[in-house]
Structure formats: structure tokens, C-alpha cells
Backbone as CSV, one residue per row, in Angstrom:
resi,resn,N_x,N_y,N_z,CA_x,CA_y,CA_z,C_x,C_y,C_z
1,MET,0.854,-1.198,0.000,0.000,0.000,0.000,0.884,1.239,0.000
2,SER,0.563,2.158,-0.895,1.376,3.366,-0.955,1.033,4.284,0.191
3,GLU,2.009,5.047,0.627,1.841,5.961,1.742,1.995,7.389,1.274
4,LEU,1.283,8.305,1.910,1.437,9.733,1.637,2.602,10.246,2.460
5,THR,3.671,10.640,1.805,4.882,11.054,2.483,4.777,12.493,2.921
6,ILE,5.188,12.795,4.142,5.226,14.165,4.633,6.427,14.844,4.004
7,THR,6.165,15.879,3.219,7.256,16.547,2.529,7.993,17.479,3.462
8,THR,9.281,17.665,3.181,10.099,18.565,3.996,10.721,19.644,3.139
9,GLY,10.177,19.815,1.916,10.764,20.780,1.006,10.193,22.162,1.159
10,GLY,9.526,22.447,2.271,8.996,23.782,2.485,7.545,23.872,2.090
11,PRO,6.938,25.037,2.314,5.511,25.229,2.043,5.144,24.997,0.597
12,ALA,6.028,25.341,-0.347,5.695,25.158,-1.759,5.481,23.686,-2.069
13,ALA,6.358,22.825,-1.518,6.191,21.396,-1.732,4.963,20.876,-1.006
14,ALA,4.698,21.435,0.171,3.548,20.977,0.951,2.241,21.293,0.265
15,LEU,2.179,22.408,-0.473,0.950,22.813,-1.134,0.770,22.161,-2.493
16,ALA,1.805,21.487,-2.995,1.710,20.878,-4.310,0.641,19.788,-4.302
17,ALA,-0.073,19.646,-5.419,-1.116,18.629,-5.507,-0.508,17.245,-5.364
18,PRO,-1.145,16.353,-4.576,-0.588,15.023,-4.378,-0.503,14.267,-5.687
19,ALA,0.601,13.542,-5.904,0.808,12.875,-7.173,0.950,11.369,-7.035
20,ARG,1.311,10.847,-5.876,1.528,9.421,-5.736,0.211,8.652,-5.763
21,THR,0.338,7.355,-6.095,-0.831,6.479,-6.112,-1.458,6.426,-4.723
22,GLY,-2.749,6.658,-4.660,-3.454,6.651,-3.386,-3.456,7.975,-2.675
23,ALA,-2.575,8.884,-3.095,-2.504,10.168,-2.404,-3.726,11.027,-2.691
24,VAL,-4.297,10.876,-3.891,-5.474,11.671,-4.226,-6.636,11.318,-3.288
25,SER,-6.818,10.023,-3.041,-7.903,9.623,-2.143,-7.662,10.142,-0.731
26,ARG,-6.395,10.178,-0.317,-6.074,10.724,0.992,-6.349,12.227,1.032
27,ALA,-6.045,12.920,-0.070,-6.324,14.356,-0.130,-7.818,14.613,-0.040
28,VAL,-8.604,13.782,-0.738,-10.063,13.911,-0.664,-10.536,13.686,0.770
29,ARG,-9.950,12.687,1.430,-10.311,12.431,2.820,-9.997,13.631,3.699
30,ASP,-8.831,14.244,3.472,-8.456,15.424,4.260,-9.466,16.547,4.061
31,VAL,-9.885,16.740,2.804,-10.862,17.796,2.510,-12.177,17.501,3.210
32,VAL,-12.614,16.242,3.168,-13.880,15.856,3.811,-13.809,16.086,5.319
33,VAL,-12.684,15.682,5.920,-12.537,15.835,7.372,-12.570,17.306,7.769
34,LEU,-11.853,18.151,7.031,-11.815,19.573,7.385,-13.140,20.268,7.067
35,THR,-13.820,19.817,6.018,-15.144,20.373,5.727,-16.105,20.054,6.865
36,ARG,-16.046,18.808,7.343,-16.889,18.431,8.475,-16.528,19.256,9.701
37,ARG,-15.246,19.499,9.890,-14.807,20.315,11.038,-15.401,21.718,10.955
38,ASN,-15.420,22.311,9.762,-15.998,23.647,9.604,-17.491,23.641,9.913
39,LEU,-18.183,22.581,9.472,-19.616,22.498,9.713,-19.923,22.271,11.188
40,VAL,-19.084,21.485,11.862,-19.272,21.253,13.295,-19.107,22.554,14.073
41,HIS,-18.141,23.389,13.671,-17.947,24.679,14.330,-19.200,25.534,14.205
42,ILE,-19.823,25.500,13.036,-21.050,26.273,12.844,-22.164,25.729,13.728
43,ALA,-22.268,24.394,13.792,-23.320,23.774,14.608,-23.158,24.127,16.082
44,ARG,-21.915,24.272,16.533,-21.681,24.592,17.939,-21.894,26.063,18.244
45,GLU,-21.880,26.895,17.204,-22.133,28.322,17.390,-23.141,28.782,16.340
46,PRO,-24.428,28.460,16.545,-25.455,28.718,15.525,-25.567,30.182,15.118
47,LEU,-25.152,31.112,15.978,-25.252,32.524,15.612,-24.412,32.858,14.387
48,GLN,-23.423,32.007,14.070,-22.647,32.213,12.852,-23.527,32.127,11.613
49,LEU,-24.673,31.450,11.748,-25.558,31.253,10.609,-26.567,32.380,10.425
50,SER,-26.462,33.429,11.230,-27.462,34.493,11.139,-27.489,35.142,9.760
51,ASP,-26.319,35.235,9.103,-26.285,35.888,7.789,-26.844,35.009,6.682
52,ILE,-27.050,33.714,6.955,-27.630,32.848,5.925,-28.977,32.270,6.345
53,THR,-29.465,32.630,7.530,-30.775,32.154,7.976,-31.726,33.310,8.264
54,VAL,-31.328,34.197,9.166,-32.184,35.323,9.527,-32.150,36.411,8.462
55,GLN,-30.957,36.752,7.993,-30.819,37.830,7.017,-31.642,37.597,5.747
56,PRO,-31.642,36.396,5.143,-32.462,36.210,3.936,-33.947,36.481,4.143
57,VAL,-34.466,36.059,5.297,-35.884,36.305,5.576,-36.145,37.798,5.717
58,LEU,-35.292,38.494,6.491,-35.469,39.933,6.687,-35.353,40.689,5.371
59,PHE,-34.336,40.355,4.575,-34.152,41.036,3.293,-35.342,40.795,2.374
60,THR,-35.836,39.570,2.349,-36.961,39.256,1.467,-38.196,40.078,1.843
61,LEU,-38.525,40.081,3.115,-39.704,40.833,3.561,-39.500,42.335,3.385
62,LEU,-38.293,42.813,3.683,-38.011,44.243,3.572,-38.134,44.726,2.140
63,PHE,-37.448,44.054,1.226,-37.445,44.518,-0.158,-38.797,44.332,-0.835
64,VAL,-39.454,43.221,-0.573,-40.727,42.962,-1.254,-41.822,43.893,-0.761
65,TYR,-41.913,44.089,0.568,-43.040,44.841,1.105,-42.750,46.318,1.335
66,VAL,-41.476,46.711,1.332,-41.141,48.131,1.473,-40.748,48.720,0.133
67,LEU,-39.725,48.140,-0.492,-39.262,48.663,-1.780,-40.211,48.286,-2.909
68,GLY,-40.835,47.124,-2.802,-41.667,46.629,-3.892,-42.819,47.538,-4.260
69,GLY,-43.329,48.271,-3.289,-44.448,49.158,-3.578,-44.086,50.329,-4.468
70,GLY,-42.797,50.653,-4.561,-42.369,51.796,-5.370,-41.642,51.418,-6.634
71,VAL,-41.568,50.134,-6.957,-40.848,49.675,-8.150,-41.832,49.006,-9.095
72,SER,-41.848,49.476,-10.326,-42.716,48.898,-11.343,-41.905,47.963,-12.234
73,VAL,-42.404,46.757,-12.417,-41.715,45.762,-13.239,-42.607,45.397,-14.411
74,ALA,-42.110,45.645,-15.614,-42.898,45.333,-16.807,-43.033,43.823,-16.963
75,GLY,-44.259,43.385,-17.169,-44.486,41.977,-17.477,-44.620,41.060,-16.287
76,GLY,-44.742,41.600,-15.078,-44.886,40.699,-13.951,-44.961,41.404,-12.618
77,ASP,-45.080,40.608,-11.572,-45.177,41.106,-10.209,-43.778,41.300,-9.635
78,TYR,-43.650,42.262,-8.699,-42.331,42.535,-8.125,-41.784,41.338,-7.362
79,LYS,-42.651,40.557,-6.735,-42.170,39.384,-5.991,-41.441,38.419,-6.917
80,ASP,-42.010,38.179,-8.096,-41.380,37.263,-9.040,-40.064,37.834,-9.565
81,PHE,-40.012,39.141,-9.683,-38.780,39.810,-10.112,-37.724,39.771,-9.017
82,ALA,-38.146,39.928,-7.757,-37.203,40.157,-6.674,-36.539,38.890,-6.150
83,ILE,-37.242,37.772,-6.113,-36.703,36.581,-5.448,-35.390,36.097,-6.070
84,PRO,-35.263,35.981,-7.394,-33.950,35.607,-7.943,-32.865,36.625,-7.592
85,GLY,-33.232,37.901,-7.556,-32.264,38.919,-7.166,-31.854,38.798,-5.719
86,LEU,-32.816,38.434,-4.857,-32.493,38.249,-3.444,-31.585,37.044,-3.231
87,VAL,-31.734,36.017,-4.061,-30.809,34.881,-3.989,-29.382,35.361,-4.267
88,ALA,-29.203,36.100,-5.366,-27.865,36.582,-5.719,-27.334,37.558,-4.678
89,LEU,-28.187,38.451,-4.188,-27.746,39.452,-3.201,-27.295,38.783,-1.903
90,ASN,-28.085,37.832,-1.393,-27.732,37.181,-0.129,-26.493,36.305,-0.259
91,LEU,-26.352,35.602,-1.363,-25.164,34.775,-1.544,-23.907,35.630,-1.677
92,THR,-24.049,36.809,-2.283,-22.885,37.691,-2.432,-22.450,38.254,-1.093
93,THR,-23.392,38.793,-0.321,-23.016,39.415,0.947,-22.573,38.382,1.982
94,SER,-23.108,37.160,1.935,-22.711,36.144,2.914,-21.365,35.517,2.586
95,ALA,-20.811,35.806,1.406,-19.517,35.231,1.021,-18.382,35.715,1.906
96,MET,-18.606,36.782,2.666,-17.554,37.272,3.557,-17.220,36.256,4.652
97,GLY,-18.081,35.267,4.856,-17.817,34.249,5.867,-16.528,33.490,5.604
98,THR,-16.163,33.306,4.335,-14.908,32.625,4.011,-13.722,33.417,4.522
99,ALA,-13.723,34.721,4.285,-12.622,35.575,4.740,-12.517,35.565,6.257
100,VAL,-13.652,35.666,6.917,-13.655,35.702,8.386,-13.168,34.371,8.950
101,GLY,-13.647,33.257,8.406,-13.270,31.948,8.912,-11.796,31.658,8.752
102,LEU,-11.243,31.951,7.579,-9.819,31.702,7.356,-8.961,32.611,8.228
103,SER,-9.352,33.869,8.318,-8.590,34.798,9.147,-8.600,34.369,10.605
104,ASN,-9.731,33.871,11.065,-9.829,33.403,12.451,-8.947,32.169,12.682
105,ASP,-8.933,31.241,11.717,-8.082,30.054,11.849,-6.606,30.427,11.885
106,LEU,-6.236,31.437,11.115,-4.840,31.883,11.119,-4.483,32.539,12.446
107,ARG,-5.386,33.347,12.980,-5.088,34.078,14.207,-5.056,33.153,15.424
108,THR,-5.925,32.159,15.463,-5.991,31.280,16.635,-4.948,30.170,16.612
109,GLY,-4.229,30.038,15.500,-3.199,29.007,15.421,-3.684,27.676,14.904
110,ALA,-4.950,27.585,14.482,-5.473,26.316,13.971,-4.708,25.863,12.738
111,VAL,-4.375,26.807,11.857,-3.644,26.457,10.644,-2.261,25.918,10.984
112,ASN,-1.605,26.487,11.981,-0.296,25.979,12.392,-0.389,24.540,12.899
113,ARG,-1.484,24.217,13.585,-1.670,22.833,14.032,-1.903,21.904,12.852
114,PHE,-2.663,22.376,11.859,-2.882,21.559,10.672,-1.559,21.245,9.965
115,ARG,-0.640,22.199,9.980,0.636,22.021,9.281,1.503,20.946,9.921
116,THR,1.237,20.602,11.153,2.014,19.553,11.817,1.482,18.162,11.489
117,LEU,0.342,18.084,10.801,-0.288,16.802,10.504,0.089,16.310,9.109
118,PRO,0.094,15.002,8.895,0.385,14.449,7.564,-0.825,14.578,6.647
119,MET,-1.080,15.775,6.180,-2.261,16.044,5.366,-1.891,16.956,4.205
120,TRP,-2.763,16.964,3.211,-2.589,17.855,2.063,-2.859,19.272,2.532
121,ARG,-1.863,20.141,2.423,-1.979,21.471,3.013,-3.090,22.307,2.373
122,ALA,-3.266,22.170,1.060,-4.306,22.961,0.386,-5.709,22.550,0.798
123,ALA,-5.842,21.441,1.528,-7.163,21.010,1.997,-7.811,22.066,2.875
124,VAL,-7.006,22.886,3.549,-7.549,23.958,4.393,-8.388,24.913,3.555
125,LEU,-7.876,25.294,2.382,-8.588,26.223,1.514,-9.754,25.555,0.800
126,VAL,-9.524,24.351,0.281,-10.575,23.662,-0.468,-11.762,23.351,0.439
127,SER,-11.483,22.868,1.653,-12.570,22.535,2.573,-13.366,23.763,2.972
128,ARG,-12.686,24.887,3.140,-13.400,26.118,3.496,-14.337,26.530,2.375
129,SER,-13.867,26.444,1.118,-14.723,26.831,-0.005,-15.932,25.899,-0.113
130,LEU,-15.736,24.601,0.133,-16.847,23.657,0.029,-17.861,23.845,1.157
131,SER,-17.382,24.034,2.380,-18.316,24.226,3.493,-19.120,25.501,3.310
132,ASP,-18.505,26.516,2.717,-19.242,27.764,2.503,-20.248,27.639,1.362
133,VAL,-19.980,26.777,0.396,-20.982,26.521,-0.641,-22.179,25.782,-0.046
134,LEU,-21.933,24.865,0.875,-23.046,24.194,1.556,-23.873,25.201,2.353
135,ALA,-23.199,26.139,3.002,-23.924,27.198,3.709,-24.715,28.055,2.732
136,ALA,-24.134,28.312,1.550,-24.838,29.094,0.528,-26.092,28.373,0.059
137,ALA,-26.022,27.048,-0.028,-27.209,26.274,-0.423,-28.324,26.430,0.602
138,VAL,-27.966,26.461,1.885,-28.961,26.691,2.929,-29.564,28.085,2.780
139,CYS,-28.708,29.070,2.555,-29.169,30.453,2.384,-30.138,30.561,1.215
140,MET,-29.774,29.973,0.080,-30.633,30.034,-1.099,-31.964,29.341,-0.843
141,SER,-31.930,28.210,-0.145,-33.170,27.491,0.155,-34.108,28.339,1.001
142,ILE,-33.543,29.068,1.965,-34.378,29.912,2.837,-35.009,31.056,2.046
143,VAL,-34.232,31.654,1.135,-34.790,32.721,0.291,-35.944,32.183,-0.542
144,LEU,-35.746,31.032,-1.172,-36.781,30.478,-2.045,-38.018,30.049,-1.258
145,LEU,-37.806,29.446,-0.091,-38.953,29.036,0.729,-39.731,30.251,1.232
146,THR,-38.999,31.317,1.607,-39.679,32.548,2.016,-40.442,33.138,0.845
147,GLY,-39.822,33.092,-0.333,-40.512,33.578,-1.524,-41.777,32.800,-1.817
148,LEU,-41.718,31.479,-1.707,-42.918,30.662,-1.921,-44.009,31.013,-0.915
149,ALA,-43.598,31.309,0.319,-44.573,31.636,1.367,-45.305,32.940,1.099
150,ILE,-44.643,33.876,0.402,-45.276,35.176,0.156,-45.851,35.293,-1.251
151,GLY,-45.796,34.200,-2.028,-46.477,34.211,-3.312,-45.617,34.100,-4.541
152,TRP,-44.293,34.029,-4.397,-43.424,33.859,-5.569,-43.608,32.471,-6.159
153,ARG,-43.610,32.382,-7.490,-43.721,31.096,-8.157,-42.789,31.039,-9.369
154,PRO,-42.009,29.965,-9.496,-41.241,29.763,-10.730,-42.160,29.248,-11.835
155,ASP,-41.802,29.503,-13.070,-42.595,29.049,-14.216,-41.631,28.466,-15.239
156,THR,-41.172,27.246,-14.964,-40.117,26.672,-15.779,-40.161,25.153,-15.708
157,SER,-39.282,24.520,-16.459,-39.143,23.061,-16.424,-38.239,22.649,-15.274
158,LEU,-38.157,21.342,-15.032,-37.267,20.840,-13.996,-35.818,21.182,-14.315
159,ALA,-35.438,21.048,-15.580,-34.061,21.370,-15.975,-33.763,22.849,-15.754
160,GLY,-34.735,23.699,-16.096,-34.547,25.125,-15.873,-34.431,25.457,-14.404
161,PHE,-35.238,24.786,-13.570,-35.200,25.032,-12.130,-33.847,24.617,-11.549
162,VAL,-33.358,23.452,-11.964,-32.050,22.991,-11.484,-30.950,23.948,-11.930
163,GLY,-31.030,24.421,-13.168,-30.041,25.378,-13.659,-30.081,26.680,-12.886
164,ALA,-31.292,27.119,-12.506,-31.431,28.358,-11.736,-30.836,28.221,-10.343
165,LEU,-30.767,26.998,-9.816,-30.106,26.769,-8.536,-28.592,26.660,-8.708
166,ALA,-28.171,26.023,-9.793,-26.745,25.747,-9.991,-25.938,27.006,-10.285
167,ILE,-26.483,27.928,-11.069,-25.731,29.133,-11.455,-25.358,29.965,-10.228
168,PRO,-26.289,30.307,-9.312,-25.888,31.070,-8.124,-24.910,30.314,-7.225
169,LEU,-25.056,28.991,-7.117,-24.127,28.232,-6.274,-22.728,28.213,-6.876
170,LEU,-22.639,28.125,-8.189,-21.327,28.208,-8.839,-20.687,29.561,-8.573
171,PHE,-21.482,30.612,-8.662,-20.963,31.954,-8.393,-20.551,32.094,-6.935
172,SER,-21.325,31.502,-6.033,-20.971,31.543,-4.615,-19.642,30.831,-4.369
173,TYR,-19.421,29.706,-5.042,-18.153,28.982,-4.916,-16.993,29.859,-5.397
174,ALA,-17.216,30.569,-6.511,-16.174,31.464,-7.025,-15.872,32.582,-6.038
175,LEU,-16.925,33.176,-5.475,-16.714,34.246,-4.501,-15.975,33.752,-3.267
176,ALA,-16.189,32.481,-2.897,-15.486,31.929,-1.733,-13.975,31.981,-1.936
177,TRP,-13.513,31.719,-3.156,-12.077,31.803,-3.426,-11.603,33.250,-3.423
178,GLY,-12.464,34.152,-3.912,-12.092,35.563,-3.874,-11.964,36.087,-2.462
179,THR,-12.923,35.750,-1.601,-12.860,36.231,-0.220,-11.818,35.464,0.596
180,ALA,-11.433,34.265,0.133,-10.323,33.561,0.787,-9.041,34.389,0.675
181,CYS,-8.867,35.046,-0.452,-7.697,35.930,-0.628,-7.737,37.064,0.394
182,LEU,-8.938,37.608,0.631,-9.063,38.677,1.626,-8.718,38.162,3.014
183,GLY,-9.139,36.935,3.320,-8.808,36.358,4.613,-7.319,36.175,4.806
184,MET,-6.611,35.882,3.712,-5.163,35.683,3.793,-4.403,36.977,4.069
185,VAL,-4.916,38.104,3.582,-4.189,39.371,3.728,-4.678,40.189,4.917
186,SER,-5.709,39.709,5.610,-6.242,40.455,6.753,-5.504,40.071,8.023
187,GLU,-5.426,41.016,8.944,-4.735,40.776,10.210,-5.616,40.061,11.230
188,GLY,-6.924,40.095,11.030,-7.824,39.458,11.978,-9.221,39.362,11.396
189,PRO,-10.139,38.620,12.045,-11.494,38.452,11.530,-12.244,39.767,11.360
190,GLU,-12.011,40.722,12.265,-12.721,41.995,12.179,-12.347,42.749,10.909
191,SER,-11.045,42.837,10.633,-10.616,43.537,9.418,-11.041,42.769,8.172
192,ALA,-11.034,41.434,8.238,-11.485,40.635,7.096,-12.945,40.920,6.777
193,GLN,-13.765,41.000,7.812,-15.182,41.284,7.614,-15.392,42.687,7.056
194,SER,-14.630,43.650,7.569,-14.783,45.035,7.103,-14.396,45.175,5.639
195,ILE,-13.255,44.586,5.266,-12.802,44.684,3.875,-13.785,43.983,2.950
196,ALA,-14.234,42.789,3.344,-15.163,42.037,2.506,-16.480,42.793,2.330
197,LEU,-16.957,43.407,3.407,-18.216,44.152,3.320,-18.087,45.332,2.369
198,VAL,-16.964,46.037,2.452,-16.743,47.200,1.583,-16.743,46.792,0.109
199,LEU,-16.234,45.606,-0.189,-16.160,45.147,-1.578,-17.446,44.466,-2.039
200,LEU,-18.046,43.655,-1.179,-19.182,42.840,-1.601,-20.505,43.591,-1.603
201,PHE,-20.679,44.522,-0.655,-21.963,45.219,-0.587,-22.229,46.057,-1.844
202,PRO,-21.271,46.886,-2.315,-21.523,47.595,-3.577,-21.719,46.647,-4.753
203,LEU,-20.985,45.519,-4.761,-21.137,44.546,-5.839,-22.571,44.026,-5.892
204,ALA,-23.165,43.806,-4.721,-24.531,43.288,-4.669,-25.567,44.351,-4.996
205,ILE,-25.332,45.586,-4.555,-26.342,46.638,-4.695,-26.327,47.286,-6.075
206,VAL,-25.140,47.564,-6.610,-25.049,48.207,-7.941,-25.231,47.116,-9.001
207,SER,-26.423,46.624,-9.083,-26.751,45.529,-9.994,-28.244,45.578,-10.281
208,ASN,-28.702,44.597,-11.034,-30.132,44.507,-11.332,-30.868,43.620,-10.338
209,ALA,-30.221,43.315,-9.201,-30.807,42.371,-8.253,-32.151,42.841,-7.724
210,MET,-32.259,44.113,-7.339,-33.471,44.579,-6.690,-34.258,45.605,-7.509
211,VAL,-33.619,46.255,-8.458,-34.320,47.225,-9.305,-33.859,47.055,-10.745
212,PRO,-34.723,47.336,-11.714,-34.290,47.294,-13.119,-33.210,48.340,-13.380
213,THR,-32.301,48.035,-14.271,-31.205,48.964,-14.569,-31.622,50.087,-15.506
214,ALA,-32.800,49.964,-16.118,-33.206,50.955,-17.125,-33.287,52.362,-16.553
215,GLY,-33.638,52.505,-15.275,-33.781,53.830,-14.688,-32.506,54.384,-14.086
216,MET,-31.393,53.662,-14.189,-30.129,54.133,-13.615,-29.446,55.134,-14.531
217,PRO,-28.643,56.056,-13.971,-27.835,56.941,-14.810,-26.905,56.135,-15.714
218,GLY,-26.469,56.744,-16.819,-25.728,56.025,-17.854,-24.531,55.222,-17.369
219,VAL,-23.631,55.873,-16.633,-22.407,55.197,-16.183,-22.742,54.091,-15.191
220,VAL,-23.641,54.394,-14.243,-24.035,53.403,-13.244,-24.718,52.221,-13.920
221,ARG,-25.541,52.516,-14.917,-26.227,51.435,-15.628,-25.223,50.521,-16.332
222,ALA,-24.216,51.109,-16.974,-23.205,50.295,-17.658,-22.452,49.415,-16.666
223,ILE,-22.110,49.974,-15.503,-21.426,49.184,-14.469,-22.319,48.042,-13.997
224,ALA,-23.595,48.371,-13.759,-24.531,47.359,-13.267,-24.727,46.233,-14.272
225,GLU,-24.794,46.580,-15.559,-25.063,45.554,-16.566,-23.865,44.638,-16.809
226,TRP,-22.661,45.105,-16.482,-21.477,44.254,-16.601,-21.054,43.668,-15.259
227,ASN,-21.843,43.929,-14.230,-21.585,43.383,-12.909,-21.896,41.882,-12.923
228,PRO,-20.994,41.025,-12.421,-21.304,39.576,-12.420,-22.563,39.229,-11.643
229,VAL,-22.885,40.008,-10.602,-24.121,39.742,-9.856,-25.337,39.934,-10.751
230,SER,-25.279,40.915,-11.638,-26.388,41.134,-12.574,-26.530,39.962,-13.537
231,ALA,-25.407,39.423,-14.000,-25.467,38.274,-14.901,-26.076,37.064,-14.192
232,VAL,-25.665,36.828,-12.949,-26.209,35.705,-12.181,-27.709,35.904,-11.951
233,THR,-28.102,37.133,-11.604,-29.519,37.417,-11.354,-30.346,37.243,-12.616
234,ALA,-29.874,37.798,-13.730,-30.608,37.680,-14.991,-30.708,36.222,-15.433
235,ALA,-29.632,35.459,-15.234,-29.659,34.035,-15.582,-30.696,33.298,-14.741
236,ALA,-30.729,33.578,-13.441,-31.703,32.923,-12.561,-33.123,33.298,-12.957
237,ARG,-33.346,34.557,-13.298,-34.695,34.982,-13.712,-35.118,34.258,-14.982
238,ASP,-34.221,34.168,-15.959,-34.554,33.466,-17.196,-34.854,31.995,-16.926
239,LEU,-34.024,31.358,-16.118,-34.176,29.923,-15.876,-35.380,29.616,-14.993
240,PHE,-35.700,30.510,-14.061,-36.903,30.335,-13.244,-38.173,30.675,-14.026
241,GLY,-38.030,31.368,-15.147,-39.189,31.827,-15.899,-39.843,33.043,-15.290
242,ASN,-39.068,33.850,-14.568,-39.569,35.066,-13.926,-39.291,36.294,-14.802
243,PRO,-39.950,37.423,-14.522,-39.717,38.635,-15.313,-38.249,39.046,-15.286
244,ASN,-37.715,39.385,-16.471,-36.318,39.781,-16.590,-36.202,41.006,-17.490
245,PRO,-36.451,42.203,-16.941,-36.365,43.412,-17.760,-34.996,43.642,-18.373
246,SER,-33.950,43.056,-17.794,-32.600,43.258,-18.319,-32.431,42.674,-19.708
247,ALA,-33.344,41.783,-20.124,-33.252,41.206,-21.462,-33.407,42.258,-22.552
248,ALA,-33.994,43.412,-22.204,-34.156,44.490,-23.181,-32.882,45.285,-23.382
249,SER,-31.897,45.090,-22.518,-30.630,45.810,-22.639,-29.802,45.234,-23.780
250,HIS,-28.994,46.102,-24.397,-28.117,45.662,-25.485,-26.752,45.202,-24.979
251,ALA,-26.508,45.304,-23.667,-25.231,44.858,-23.118,-25.100,43.343,-23.301
252,TRP,-23.902,42.884,-23.708,-23.702,41.459,-23.998,-24.067,40.551,-22.818
253,PRO,-23.664,40.870,-21.576,-24.012,39.972,-20.466,-25.512,39.839,-20.244
254,MET,-26.261,40.876,-20.561,-27.702,40.820,-20.366,-28.408,40.070,-21.509
255,GLN,-27.752,40.005,-22.664,-28.291,39.227,-23.776,-27.959,37.742,-23.639
256,HIS,-26.870,37.441,-22.935,-26.424,36.051,-22.748,-26.112,35.821,-21.267
257,PRO,-27.098,35.950,-20.395,-26.819,35.949,-18.957,-26.272,34.629,-18.419
258,VAL,-26.780,33.499,-18.927,-26.300,32.208,-18.418,-24.827,32.023,-18.754
259,LEU,-24.477,32.266,-20.005,-23.073,32.149,-20.418,-22.211,33.148,-19.670
260,ALA,-22.692,34.380,-19.537,-21.914,35.411,-18.830,-21.689,35.023,-17.374
261,ALA,-22.721,34.490,-16.713,-22.585,34.098,-15.306,-21.570,32.972,-15.146
262,VAL,-21.610,31.998,-16.046,-20.645,30.893,-15.979,-19.233,31.395,-16.239
263,LEU,-19.079,32.254,-17.251,-17.747,32.780,-17.568,-17.184,33.617,-16.417
264,TRP,-18.014,34.451,-15.808,-17.567,35.234,-14.654,-17.106,34.305,-13.529
265,SER,-17.879,33.280,-13.246,-17.548,32.375,-12.144,-16.249,31.636,-12.420
266,VAL,-16.100,31.117,-13.641,-14.878,30.389,-13.995,-13.670,31.319,-13.942
267,ALA,-13.833,32.544,-14.424,-12.723,33.499,-14.418,-12.295,33.849,-12.996
268,ILE,-13.259,34.035,-12.103,-12.928,34.371,-10.712,-12.166,33.221,-10.058
269,VAL,-12.630,31.982,-10.280,-11.925,30.833,-9.708,-10.524,30.714,-10.302
270,ALA,-10.404,30.895,-11.619,-9.112,30.756,-12.288,-8.093,31.756,-11.768
271,VAL,-8.550,32.944,-11.405,-7.636,33.972,-10.899,-7.419,33.826,-9.394
272,CYS,-8.496,33.651,-8.660,-8.415,33.738,-7.197,-7.934,32.458,-6.524
273,ALA,-8.211,31.280,-7.101,-7.763,30.035,-6.461,-6.233,29.958,-6.405
274,PRO,-5.515,30.157,-7.525,-4.047,30.160,-7.430,-3.517,31.287,-6.550
275,LEU,-4.183,32.441,-6.588,-3.749,33.561,-5.749,-3.927,33.225,-4.272
276,ALA,-5.047,32.589,-3.926,-5.282,32.207,-2.535,-4.232,31.211,-2.055
277,VAL,-3.863,30.257,-2.925,-2.832,29.280,-2.560,-1.490,29.979,-2.345
278,ALA,-1.162,30.931,-3.236,0.101,31.664,-3.092,0.123,32.491,-1.812
279,LEU,-0.987,33.143,-1.503,-1.064,33.941,-0.276,-1.016,33.044,0.958
280,TYR,-1.646,31.881,0.859,-1.602,30.928,1.977,-0.170,30.444,2.206
281,ARG,0.537,30.156,1.108,1.929,29.729,1.213,2.774,30.809,1.889
282,ARG,2.569,32.047,1.458,3.368,33.136,2.039,3.014,33.356,3.502
283,ARG,1.709,33.249,3.807,1.264,33.514,5.186,1.729,32.426,6.153
284,THR,1.934,31.216,5.654,2.299,30.112,6.540,3.775,29.717,6.432
285,THR,4.558,30.557,5.765,5.983,30.287,5.676,6.650,30.579,7.002
286,ASP,7.444,29.645,7.506,8.100,29.825,8.785,9.210,30.876,8.697
């Protein structure tokens, strides 16, 4: 039976993808164990889930019953327009949990303890991204269930419904790698949360998530229509069969929202995953 050898060539060797026979299965096991560890931490401190349990309900009721009365949506009801946008908005703002969690593990010394174990070092980052996608799935489910309770209805096929769930989760996974980079460069959980909020909140708001872009000033409208959150929202609206006023825009992402959302997500992962690994290597170098 082949064994996973503990490398002594420094952090760069430790972070390298396992190559020996059987090492891949061991790496998968390491990821599963650390993902479970992240979920157990959440279970022991349920208040950590407030941004993916309480916040979606509050945002849904607030936007639908307060903002909804002043927003006119061509071709449908505001509830049907808003729910896909609320999915994208909540998943975007809750992505800061990755930055906070990694920063906390670095500050408390948990990562240093992991480095003493015979495990794939990158499992720390991969497991964090996976556990946060599972949390995002819970968040999305709460938004949709709240929407169903207040009258929102999808009008699509099973394939379209599954696609409308998959696109936001893919984007959430991509954002997890982006905010992992923020966690690596932050000095503590508080600064990680502050930096992530400053970046993610405008990303979520300057979009078509809660209001049509047609009434925005020219420059703001152009930014909103090329915003990845807008592409994810428009894709979800199309796939759910809900009103999508952005389809009238001539901007390429609004004409091809599903493709644009996938391309944005893949591009973010392609850039941020290697960057997060490099920052992790630098942060954990003795």
C-alpha cells in the first residue's frame, strides 16, 4: 500500500497537488474531514448562521413589502422579479464568511496545528470553499422558501429550475475563493469582515438584483449591466421563468446571462484560487 509522504521541502512542496498512487484519495479524505470540522464549528455556534438564515428572511420581507411598492416591473409582479435577485444578493453578501473563517483560523493558530499533521496542506482552503458553498445552499433554500410563502412562483421546467439553482451556487463557490484571498491578507477576523463588506456590498447593490437597470444613470447602468451579480440574477430569472427586464438591454451579459454568469464564475476561480494558494503559502511560511 502506498503511503502519503510528509514533505520537507517547504511550504511550496507541501501545497503541491498530491501525485503518488493513493494520495489523491487521501487528499479527498483530508478535505472531507476539514469540511466536516468547519460544519461542526457552525453547529456549535449557531449565531454564525445568522447571515444565511435570519438575514435572507429579513431582506426578502423588507425589499418585497417596502421597496416593492415603489418599483414597477414590466411583465410581472415585483415578488417574481425580486426573489432571484435576493438569492444573488444574499449569496454575495454572505460570502464574507470565508474571509472571516480563514482569518480566524490563522489568528488562533489552527492552521499551524494543521501544518504539523500528515495532510494535504491545500485542503484547508478547499474545505473552506466547500463548506461555505453548503452554507450558501442553505441560504438560497431559505430565500426560495420565504418567496414561496409570500407568493413567488417559478414558471419553468425541472431542468430550468435545477439550472437556476446551480448558477448562483457556482458563483458563490467562485466568490469563496475571492474572499479567501481577503482572509489571507487580513490581520484578523474583524478587518477581514470590514474589507469584505466594503467590496461585496456595492457589488450586490449596484446591480439589477433589486431594481431594473433601465432607470439608472448612464455610467451606473453600464457598471450594473457588466456586474457579475447582474449576470447571475438575470440568468436565474430566465431559468426560473420570472420577469427579466434586463433582457431588453443591449449589453452582452444581459443578452447572454447564463453564459456570462458561468464565464464570470470560472474566471474568478481561475484567478483567485491560485492567488489564494500563493497567499496561503506566504502567510504560513516559517
